[in-house]
C-alpha positions in Angstrom: 53.8 -19.0 26.7 51.8 -21.8 25.2 48.1 -22.0 26.2 45.3 -24.4 25.2 43.1 -22.9 22.6 40.2 -22.8 25.1 42.3 -20.9 27.7 43.4 -18.5 25.0 39.8 -17.8 23.9 38.6 -17.3 27.5 41.4 -14.8 28.2 41.0 -12.9 24.9 39.8 -9.3 24.7 37.9 -9.1 21.4 39.0 -5.4 21.1 42.5 -6.6 20.5 41.6 -8.7 17.4 43.0 -9.7 15.0 45.6 -11.9 16.7 48.2 -14.2 15.1 48.7 -17.6 16.7 51.3 -20.4 16.2 50.2 -24.0 16.7 52.5 -25.5 19.3 51.4 -29.0 20.1 48.3 -31.2 20.4 46.6 -34.3 19.2 46.4 -32.9 15.6 49.8 -33.9 14.1 51.2 -32.6 10.9 49.1 -33.5 7.9 46.0 -34.3 10.0 42.6 -33.1 8.9 40.0 -31.2 11.0 36.6 -31.0 9.5 33.9 -28.6 10.7 30.7 -27.4 9.0 31.7 -29.0 5.7 35.1 -27.2 5.6 38.4 -29.0 5.8 41.6 -27.6 7.1 45.0 -28.9 8.1 46.7 -27.9 11.4 50.3 -28.7 11.5 52.7 -28.0 14.4 54.4 -24.7 13.7 51.5 -23.5 11.5 50.4 -19.8 11.8 46.8 -18.8 11.9 45.0 -15.5 12.2 42.1 -15.1 14.5 39.8 -12.4 13.1 36.7 -12.7 15.2 34.6 -14.7 17.8 31.2 -16.1 17.0 28.7 -17.8 19.4 27.8 -21.3 18.3 25.3 -22.2 21.0 23.8 -20.8 24.2 23.4 -22.9 27.4 20.2 -21.9 29.1 18.2 -23.2 32.1 14.4 -23.3 32.6 13.3 -22.8 36.2 10.0 -24.5 37.0 8.0 -24.2 40.3 6.9 -27.6 41.3 5.1 -27.7 44.7 7.6 -25.7 46.6 10.7 -27.0 45.0 12.7 -25.8 42.0 13.7 -27.9 39.1 16.5 -26.8 36.7 16.2 -28.2 33.2 19.3 -27.4 31.1 19.1 -27.4 27.3 21.0 -26.1 24.3 20.0 -23.5 21.7 21.9 -24.0 18.4 22.8 -20.8 16.5 23.8 -21.4 12.9 26.0 -18.7 11.5 26.8 -18.6 7.7 30.2 -19.9 7.0 32.3 -18.2 4.2 34.4 -20.5 2.1 37.5 -18.5 2.8 37.1 -18.6 6.6 37.4 -21.6 8.9 35.4 -21.7 12.1 37.2 -23.6 14.9 35.7 -24.7 18.2 37.6 -23.4 21.2 37.5 -26.9 22.7 39.9 -28.1 20.0 42.7 -29.9 21.9 45.7 -28.0 20.6 48.1 -25.6 22.2 48.8 -22.2 20.7 51.2 -19.3 21.2 50.3 -15.6 20.6 52.9 -14.2 18.2 51.0 -11.1 17.1 53.8 -8.7 18.2 56.5 -10.4 16.3 54.6 -11.3 13.1 53.5 -9.1 10.1 49.8 -9.8 9.8 49.7 -8.2 6.3 51.2 -11.5 5.0 47.7 -13.0 5.4 45.3 -12.7 2.5 42.9 -9.8 3.0 39.6 -11.1 1.8 36.7 -8.6 1.6 33.0 -8.9 0.8 31.0 -6.2 -0.9 29.8 -5.0 2.5 33.4 -4.9 3.8 34.3 -2.8 0.8 31.5 -0.3 1.4 32.6 0.1 5.0 36.0 1.4 3.9 36.5 5.2 3.9 36.2 7.1 0.6 39.9 8.1 0.9 41.0 4.4 0.6 39.7 4.2 -3.0 40.5 3.4 -5.8 41.9 0.0 -5.1 43.0 -3.1 -7.1 41.4 -6.4 -6.1 41.3 -10.0 -7.4 37.9 -11.7 -7.6 37.9 -14.8 -5.3 34.2 -15.6 -5.3 32.0 -14.3 -8.1 28.4 -13.4 -7.6 25.7 -15.6 -9.0 23.2 -14.5 -11.6 24.6 -11.0 -12.2 23.9 -9.2 -15.4 27.4 -7.7 -15.8 29.6 -9.1 -18.6 31.0 -12.4 -17.4 34.5 -11.3 -18.4 34.5 -8.8 -15.5 33.3 -10.6 -12.4 34.8 -14.1 -12.5 37.2 -15.8 -10.1 40.8 -14.8 -10.8 39.9 -11.6 -12.6 41.7 -8.4 -11.5 39.3 -5.4 -11.1 39.5 -1.8 -10.0 37.0 -0.6 -7.4 37.0 3.2 -8.0 34.6 4.5 -5.3 31.5 3.9 -3.2 28.4 6.2 -3.3 24.6 6.4 -3.1 22.7 6.4 -6.3 19.0 7.0 -7.2 16.7 4.4 -8.7 13.1 4.2 -9.6 11.3 1.2 -8.0 8.8 -0.2 -10.5 6.4 -3.1 -10.7 5.0 -4.9 -13.6 1.2 -4.3 -14.2 -0.4 -7.7 -14.2 -3.7 -9.0 -12.9 -3.3 -12.8 -13.1 0.4 -13.4 -12.9 3.1 -12.9 -10.3 4.5 -9.4 -10.7 8.1 -8.7 -11.5 9.9 -5.8 -9.8 12.7 -3.6 -11.2 15.1 -0.9 -10.2 15.4 1.6 -13.1 18.3 4.0 -13.2 17.6 7.6 -14.3 20.1 7.1 -17.1 17.8 4.5 -18.8 17.6 5.6 -22.5 14.3 4.1 -23.4 11.1 6.2 -23.6 7.7 5.8 -22.0 4.1 6.7 -22.7 1.7 7.2 -19.8 -0.9 4.6 -19.1 -4.3 4.9 -17.3 -4.2 4.5 -13.5 -6.9 2.8 -11.4 -8.3 4.4 -8.3 -10.3 2.5 -5.7 -11.7 5.5 -3.8 -12.3 9.2 -4.1 -9.5 9.8 -1.6 -7.1 8.3 -4.1 -8.3 10.8 -6.7 -7.5 13.6 -4.2 -3.9 12.3 -3.8 -3.4 11.8 -7.6 -4.7 15.2 -8.8 -2.1 17.7 -9.9 -1.9 21.4 -10.9 -0.4 20.5 -14.3 -3.7 19.1 -15.8 -7.1 18.2 -14.6 -7.5 14.5 -13.7 -10.0 12.9 -16.1 -11.5 9.6 -14.9 -14.3 7.2 -15.7 -16.3 5.5 -13.0 -16.2 1.7 -13.0 -18.4 1.2 -10.0 -21.8 2.7 -8.9 -22.3 4.7 -5.8 -25.6 5.8 -4.3 -25.3 9.0 -2.2 -27.0 9.0 1.2 -27.3 12.8 1.0 -29.0 15.2 -1.5 -26.0 17.5 -1.5 -23.6 14.8 -2.6 -23.6 13.2 -6.0 -24.4 9.6 -6.9 -22.3 7.9 -9.5 -23.2 5.4 -12.2 -20.8 3.1 -14.1 -19.5 5.0 -17.1 -19.8 8.5 -15.6 -16.9 10.8 -16.4 -15.4 13.4 -14.1 -12.8 16.1 -14.1 -11.3 16.2 -10.6 -10.5 19.7 -9.3 -10.0 20.2 -5.6 -11.1 19.0 -2.1 -13.3 21.0 0.2 -15.9 20.6 3.0 -19.7 20.8 2.9 -22.5 20.4 5.4 -25.0 17.6 5.1 -28.2 17.0 7.0 -28.2 13.6 8.8 -31.3 12.7 10.8 -31.9 16.4 11.5 -28.3 17.1 12.5 -25.8 19.1 10.4 -22.5 17.4 9.8 -19.4 18.5 8.0 -18.1 16.1 5.3 -14.9 16.2 3.3 -15.7 16.1 -0.4 -14.0 16.3 -3.8 -15.3 19.0 -6.1 -15.5 17.6 -9.7 -17.1 18.4 -13.0 -19.3 15.6 -14.4 -18.9 15.5 -18.2 -22.2 15.3 -20.1 -22.7 14.9 -23.8 -22.6 18.7 -24.5 -22.2 20.3 -21.1 -20.8 19.9 -17.7 -22.3 19.6 -14.2 -20.8 20.3 -10.8 -20.5 17.2 -8.6 -19.4 16.6 -5.1 -18.0 13.2 -4.2 -17.4 12.3 -0.6 -13.8 11.3 0.1 -14.9 8.2 1.9 -16.6 7.0 -1.2 -15.6 3.4 -2.0 -16.0 3.4 -5.8 -13.8 2.7 -8.7 -12.3 4.9 -11.4 -10.0 4.6 -14.4 -7.9 7.5 -15.7 -8.4 8.8 -19.2 -5.0 9.7 -20.8 -5.0 12.5 -23.4 -1.2 12.9 -23.4 0.5 11.0 -26.3 4.0 12.4 -25.6 6.9 10.0 -25.2 9.0 10.7 -22.1 12.5 9.7 -20.8 12.2 8.5 -17.3 14.1 11.5 -15.8 11.5 13.9 -17.3 8.6 11.8 -16.2 9.7 11.9 -12.6 10.1 15.6 -12.7 6.7 16.4 -14.2 4.5 13.9 -12.5 4.0 12.8 -9.0 4.7 9.1 -8.2 3.1 6.6 -8.4 1.9 6.5 -12.0 1.6 4.0 -14.9 3.7 3.8 -18.1 4.5 1.5 -20.9 7.8 1.4 -22.8 7.3 2.9 -26.3 10.9 3.0 -27.4 13.3 0.5 -25.9 16.8 1.3 -24.8 19.0 0.6 -27.8 22.2 0.9 -25.8 21.7 -2.5 -24.1 21.4 -5.9 -25.8 18.3 -7.0 -24.0 15.8 -4.5 -22.6 13.7 -6.4 -20.0 11.4 -3.4 -19.6 10.3 -3.4 -23.2 8.8 -6.8 -22.9 6.5 -5.9 -20.0 2.8 -5.1 -20.7 3.0 -2.0 -18.4 4.8 -0.7 -15.4 3.8 1.2 -12.3 6.6 3.6 -11.3 6.2 3.6 -7.5 9.1 5.3 -5.6 12.3 7.1 -6.1 14.8 5.3 -3.7 18.4 5.7 -2.9 20.7 2.7 -2.7 24.4 1.9 -2.1 26.7 1.1 -5.0 30.3 0.3 -5.9 31.8 1.6 -9.1 34.1 -1.1 -10.7 36.0 -1.7 -13.9 38.2 -4.2 -15.5 41.9 -3.5 -14.6 42.8 -3.7 -18.3 40.1 -1.1 -19.2 39.6 1.2 -16.2 37.6 3.9 -18.0 34.5 1.7 -18.7 32.8 1.4 -15.3 29.8 -0.5 -13.9 27.7 0.1 -10.9 27.1 -3.0 -8.7 24.6 -3.0 -5.8 26.2 -3.6 -2.4 23.2 -5.2 -0.7 22.2 -7.5 -3.6 25.4 -8.7 -5.2 27.6 -10.9 -3.0 31.2 -11.4 -4.0 34.5 -11.9 -2.3 37.7 -10.2 -3.4 41.3 -10.2 -2.3 43.0 -6.8 -1.8 46.0 -6.5 -4.2 47.1 -2.9 -4.0 46.1 0.7 -4.4 45.3 2.0 -7.9 47.8 4.7 -8.7 47.1 5.3 -12.4 45.0 8.2 -13.6 41.9 6.5 -15.1 40.7 9.7 -16.7 37.0 10.3 -17.3 34.6 7.5 -16.5 32.0 6.0 -18.8 29.5 4.7 -16.3 27.2 1.9 -17.5 24.1 1.3 -15.5 21.7 -1.6 -15.9 18.0 -2.2 -15.1 18.0 -4.6 -12.2 15.3 -7.1 -11.6 14.8 -7.8 -7.9 13.1 -10.5 -6.0 9.7 -10.2 -4.1 11.6 -10.3 -0.8 14.0 -7.5 -1.9 11.1 -5.4 -3.2 9.2 -5.5 0.1 12.4 -4.8 2.1 12.9 -1.7 0.0 9.3 -0.5 0.4 9.5 -1.1 4.2 12.8 0.9 4.4 11.6 3.8 2.3 8.3 3.9 4.3 10.2 4.1 7.6 12.3 7.0 6.3 9.4 9.2 5.2 6.1 10.4 6.8 3.1 8.3 5.8 0.3 9.9 3.9 -2.7 11.1 5.9 -5.3 8.5 6.7 -8.5 8.7 4.6 -11.6 9.9 6.4 -13.6 7.2 8.0 -16.8 6.0 6.4 -20.0 7.5 8.0 -21.7 5.4 10.6 -24.6 3.1 9.8 -27.1 5.7 11.0 -25.6 8.2 8.6 -25.8 5.9 5.6 -29.2 4.5 6.3 -31.5 5.3 3.4 -35.3 5.3 3.7 -37.5 3.7 1.1 -38.8 7.1 0.1 -35.2 8.3 -0.6 -34.5 5.3 -2.8 -37.7 5.8 -4.7 -36.8 9.5 -5.4 -33.3 8.5 -6.7 -34.9 6.1 -9.2 -37.1 8.8 -10.6 -34.5 11.5 -11.2 -31.1 11.6 -12.8 -27.9 12.5 -10.9 -28.5 15.5 -8.7 -26.8 18.8 -9.6 -24.4 20.3 -7.2 -25.2 23.7 -5.7 -24.5 26.6 -8.1 -21.8 28.1 -5.9 -19.6 25.0 -6.7 -20.0 25.4 -10.5 -16.9 26.7 -12.2 -16.2 28.2 -15.6 -15.1 25.2 -17.6 -13.2 27.1 -20.3 -11.0 28.6 -17.6 -10.5 25.4 -15.5 -9.8 22.9 -18.2 -6.6 22.0 -19.9 -6.4 23.8 -23.4 -6.8 20.4 -25.1 -10.0 19.8 -23.1 -11.8 23.1 -23.6 -15.1 22.5 -25.3 -14.9 18.8 -24.4 -17.9 16.7 -25.6 -18.5 13.1 -26.3 -15.5 12.9 -28.6 -13.0 13.1 -25.7 -13.4 9.6 -24.3 -13.4 8.2 -27.9 -10.1 9.9 -28.5 -8.6 8.1 -25.6 -10.3 4.8 -26.4 -7.1 3.1 -27.5 -5.5 3.7 -24.1 -8.5 2.2 -22.3 -8.7 -0.8 -24.6 -5.1 -1.7 -23.7 -6.1 -1.4 -20.0 -9.2 -3.6 -20.5 -7.0 -6.5 -21.4 -5.6 -6.4 -17.9 -9.1 -6.3 -16.3 -12.0 -8.7 -16.5 -14.3 -7.1 -13.9 -17.8 -5.9 -14.7 -17.0 -2.2 -14.3 -14.3 -2.2 -16.9 -16.6 -3.8 -19.4 -19.3 -1.2 -18.7 -16.8 1.6 -19.4 -16.0 0.1 -22.8 -19.7 -0.2 -23.7 -20.2 3.5 -22.7 -17.4 4.5 -25.1 -18.9 2.4 -28.0 -22.3 3.9 -27.6 -20.9 7.5 -27.6 -19.0 6.6 -30.8 -22.1 5.4 -32.6 -24.0 8.5 -31.5 -21.6 10.9 -33.3 
């Protein structure tokens, strides 16, 4: 029985889609053109179309206003613009044509089965591998152009989740670029100094593998005798966190502190830094080893800073090698499809599902034995928007780090004139003896017997870092190293 298109849509149960319709009659005669949203299509009497889904174009709403005891209804329309794929035509149900449902007597498989990357990933793993033809190729992809281009036949072998290291370029005065680095990247990295804005960041960054050696780039005046003050250029070895009691206006209070060793010219001095301390520190790197990214991520806790020392020779252009430095931030998991050229199914490429949009036509199942795969992965540069979407997703999937302790109240940090005068007369206060540790036992073997030569040995690392900073603290650190070098 023939119905108007509008009657058919109103009576349609979306759960029964897709449906196959035959155009019966209407004002659109054979050869006429119907244009909607920039797409043109021809509806001829007797033509067969396939209805794959229903979309809302607009919503009719009413505003009810109270006006002195009477109600006034004000109708208006809310447009809802949905993206239109080139291979799909969107038809208003008010189109004046009559249609007939012939789904039960028609083989719907005769229609082209067009799939997006998201559609492909929603397929079950048992449905792969499949052979497809590229209908719409992605823009700006880094794969060889001979693989993903319209009309090319490709094999989609499987879908899976793969690990990537999320990294950002280290720059101070330019927009940062962001990258996803596969663990199969064949370049090598050297560690670069990190910057820490607070003592709490030092607590997070310390590790059991080696003591964290830092240089202060900002001064800090301690409000308590038990806690250490810090001058620009002071060097510390960070050990562990603990608590200590301080006297504040006659009342004892417990403060979370970081137990450190202050490096003097020929000795060491125990120091306690409050975790709430808003200072500034730069890491001193003694490690000159070159690491592949997989080893880096196993040995050190993210985030940390690196620079490419040996580029990946297996790729024509290594975008990471041209960066001044990288901060490796997070190990994330993302969705990928493994594809290959139909003519060469053993050389495969990973393509990201969420960032590479393409449309393919399903051709057939892939019945040949492709044998062992040679999987090629690429460093992917992502946009600022994609970067923050990934950070937000990863943060929601893991527990946030503990909040740093709050800064003491104004009453706690209030210093008398007498206290300030005493601090000017004396050097940095020594920590209580019970906090002092045997340096030769605590230090890394390369740091035992450390004297003024240590920071000079790592001067090249810090000189590289100075180029990225122009603040006063960094300049003071450099001057400290120069003075120590002339004193030798």
